[in-house]
Every structure is written in structure tokens, then in C-alpha cells.
C-alpha angles and dihedrals in degrees: 000000000000120000094247091057091045093054091047091054092047094048090046088069089073105021094061094048089045091055091049091049093050092047092048093050091049088062093038091052090051094054107032141026133202114217141171123226125231121252093024121144094210133049090251113175113215128187132217137171113259128219099256099184093049092043092049091047093050093046094049092043091052090046093052094046090045093053094045096048097040093085099051092042102042109359095095095043120097116250090249092056093047091053093044091051093050095046097045094042089053091048093048093050091047091050089049090058091047093053094041099050101028090196123198129216113282138177111351092001090054090052090051091046090057092046092050089054090047090053090054088053092049095254112138098166091122087071092059127084109293092024123121096244092043087067102026095040093159090071093073093096093056090045091051091052091052091048091050092051092047093050091052103036104020136264119320094006090170093157091061091052091047091051087054086054090053091051089047091054090052091049092048094054094041093049091048089054090051090049091053092050089048094050101039105021085213116130092191091061089049090053091052091048091050089055093046092050093064088068096060094114097161089056092051093046090056090063086091094057113108095214138098100255100102097037091049092049092050091057091040095053090045088055091049090051093054092043089055089050089052091051090049103038102023093221110152094213090066090056092053093046088052093050092047092050089053088057099072091032093061091042095060097031121025093196088072084081085082087068090045090055091050089050091052091051089048090056091051090051089048090054090052093046095048095038087232114132090182088076087069088071087070092063096073089039090055092049093046095048094043093051102038092085091057092050092046093053091047092049091049094054093043088055093047091049092047093242126147089226140356114266113268092216131205113342112258092237087072090069091051092049090049090048090059096051125108121245121270117244106273089355139088126344120256111293095009125128110286101162091257092129092053095045096045091051091048092045090055093051092253090295106150095200093051091044092051091049093052091046091052090053091048090050092048089052091051094047092047090052090049090052095053099036108054096172092050090048093053091047092048097052093039090056093042091052094041095048090055107033101029098053105106094195093048087214090296096129096045089047091054091045091055091044092056099044093090099023127099115298111290119242117240094265091051092052090047093053097044105031107013139056089300088070090060091044093053091044091051094049091049090048092055092044092048091052092045093053092049092043090056100036100073092050089041090055090058093049091041090055096042087103103037122213135164090241092059092044091052093048089055090049089069091059094045090046090057091048094049096042096053093045086061101031130051110293143200130172089243089064091056097055093087092054090046089057089051088063091069095091091051093049091048090054090054091049091055091051091048091051091052094047092050090046091231119152095221111144091341099098100128111256131195111252111268114256091209102114092202089065098041122109107265111245094015118123119219110271095015121120117264 
């Protein structure tokens, strides 16, 4: 068996399930919707039947209008201008939400806000048994970032953090456009993707969230971009840039390690494809460089607190055990955070071995029940998947509601968008957009993979990795937003195909290749085919 066939077989183990997942959620999104009620004290996912005929009509109407108007609106613009418009429009809308809502830190971010202020005052009690960071030790990177911002700009400089979120959103969308150009070499697809990206309302609404999600994703997608360049061009500097971008990404958001894992698998597949076992040396280098920032921050705070070592925190198996637990009555959805990891650690006197043992028993009980109750098992994982992937708002509206509860009085427009008819309007737009992206993504995956390459396969691995991880681990729809954004290139591929089938000009007025080197396809010579 040649290496090319071997890599195709290996990647097929996740590309085929990914296609099935996308196709399933397209139908699921058409029929049902996960939503979150106003004024709730818990992130309680609720389900309702959608209006499929209306939703399908609105999505197809938008798609037709979009294709017809794309030419007059963007067809005569250079690629650079189209991208600039999309990126700066997204940044402007995100900043608008920041300035309108002026959210404060709430829930976990409020706890980290307090701890950051305590650190400035020399209080490190949160690192001692019973303290927040003693249990949730992985949050130290986010706390360190808050402390740094507070030392420079003053206490509770939430606006500074939110502006960083806005810049992160702009970087995420820009880097995704560069990734699409790198993988497809097709400027028309990039144009479609630029237009689609301006509708990512849940992403823009999260600009107000004082948490590390967006900043971590900006570094993570930057790392993915340079890793793909390394796979394509085999220039070692791109590998090191990728590994170094993972470093701050994993510091502020530990879930970026999902992308690190995908990158490590990509290097193994590259070694198989190129019949070059020396590439395998880069796997431990990637892991070391991506994680050294986390260890450095932990060592710094252990030293400042006068501790022999930084707290190890709750064992990871507690999150898996929690992710396999049924929903509470009137509480969280199946597999969502329910404080089990905190309570089991506390109940065992912060003994990691005893906590791990109890979690293993809890997990065995859950798995045994799954094994002997097939209908329950299907219902559990359906609801866990649906609550995370089929929530068009991705918790963005409820997060903004919570963030404004104790902030300054909202202006009329802010009240309208969070509590009034504007809430329903935003929810409706996001519902149509969510369905449209999932309607296009399965077909887009086929067209995206029409010309197979390891770079494309490894890009898709990031999406599948997020799906698989959060079906096993604790989940929330907020965690899925980053993977939803990664579907943009696939949806854009489907839009191009639809434009061609309908014989609509759309974006496909032939343009001269952009002379902007930053937007050119790496490794492509001028005048050569993509």
C-alpha cells in the first residue's frame, strides 16, 4: 500500500463521520432549535420545534438574493478590498456591541476578576485548598492576563479586554480567509467566505465576554494557518511560528489544546505521506513549545505565592465523568457543567487519587447504564449534541444578558436587543444563518475535498476533533462557536458551486489576481495555476 493511499484511509476515519455529523445537523437545525430563556439563573438549554418550511424558505430566499446581488456589490472590488470590508465591518459591529452593552465580568470571569485584583494586593489564597484556582488550576493563564491588563490600565478595565476581543474577531476572520486561499487557491471562494463572515452574529456578540475564548481562538487559528503552510511548503520556520502561536493560545484558553492535538496528528500523517520519519521529531517539539507557556505561568505564580509547586487541580477524569451525566431536572443539559467536578474534589478532601477513583466509578456507572439502555443512550447523546451544536445563538444573548445585569443602565437600544423585540429579531437571524451554514457545509465538504490534499484533511481534523472531544468531555454551545466558524470555508465552497449551477454571475466576474503579497497563495508563482 502506497503512502498516499494509507493517509487517505487514515483521514477517512474522521472525514466520513464529520460529513455525517454535518448532514445530520443540517436536518436537525431545520426541524428543531435549542434556546435559552431570559431571566434564568442557569444556562438551561431548552428545545422547541422549528418552523421548517418558513426556515427553508428564508434560507433559500437569502441564498438567491445573496447570489444575485453579490456581483453588483462585490464583483468589481479587488479581493483585498472585499476582505478588508468583511474584516473591518465585523470589527465595527463587534465594537458597537461592546460600547452599547458595556458588560461586566460575570460567573467564572467575575471569580477570575476578583482573583486578579487579589494578586495585585498580594493575596494568593485562591491557590490554597478551597480556593478557586486550587481546584480550577487551568484558569491561571486567564487570571494572569487580567492582572497584566489591570496593572497597565487600572482595575476592572473590562473595556480594554473587550477591545482585545474585537481585534481577535478580526484576526480570526482574516486568518480563515487566508487559510481558504491557501487550501483552495480560489479567489471566488474567498469572496463568498468574506461575505458569509459578516453574518456571524454570535461571534460578534461574544466580543463583550470577559473571558479567554476569542483571544485563544485567534492565536489557535493563526497556529493552524502556519501549520498548514508547513504541510504545504515544508519550511521549518512555519512550523516554529505555529508552535509559538499555540503557546499564548493554550495559556489563555486550555481548550486550544484540541487544535494542538490535531496539529500533532497532522505531523504524523505528514511523516507517513512523505516517508520521512524525521518529521516525527517535531511532534514532541510542538507539544513542548505549545505547553511551556502554561508551565512558566504556573511556576511564576507558585513562586510569588511562596508555594513549593503550583496546585495540580481537579483530575481531568472529573470532566469526562461530568460529561456523561444526565441533566438535572430544570437544570443543565446532558453532559453540561453541573459543578460535579468541584463537589467531588471537595468531598474527597482535595485528594486527587481519591477523586479520580470516585470519578472512575461514576463513569463506569454511566457507561454501564448506556450499555443496557439503548433508547436512553440515544436520547442522551442526541440531546448533548443538539444542546451544543444546534443552538443558533451559542449562548451569546444570555451571556450578554448576564453581563449587563449589574452594569450601568442600558440605553433603549440595548434593552430592545436583549430584552425586547430585538432579542427575537437577533435570535431569528442567527437561526436562519445557523441553518444556512449547516445546509451548505455538507455539500461544501464534498467540493472542498474534490481535490484531496493533506492540508485540507488536517484542516477538517480540527472541526472533527472539537466534535469528538465535546461529545466525551463536558460541553456547552459556547464551546462549539469556534468550530462553527471553521465551517465558513466549506459553506463558501458550496456557494461557489451553487452560483455556477444557477449560472449566476455573483462574485464570479473574473478579477485580476491581487498583487497584495499578503493575500497571495503561498508557494504559487505569478501566472501559474492555483
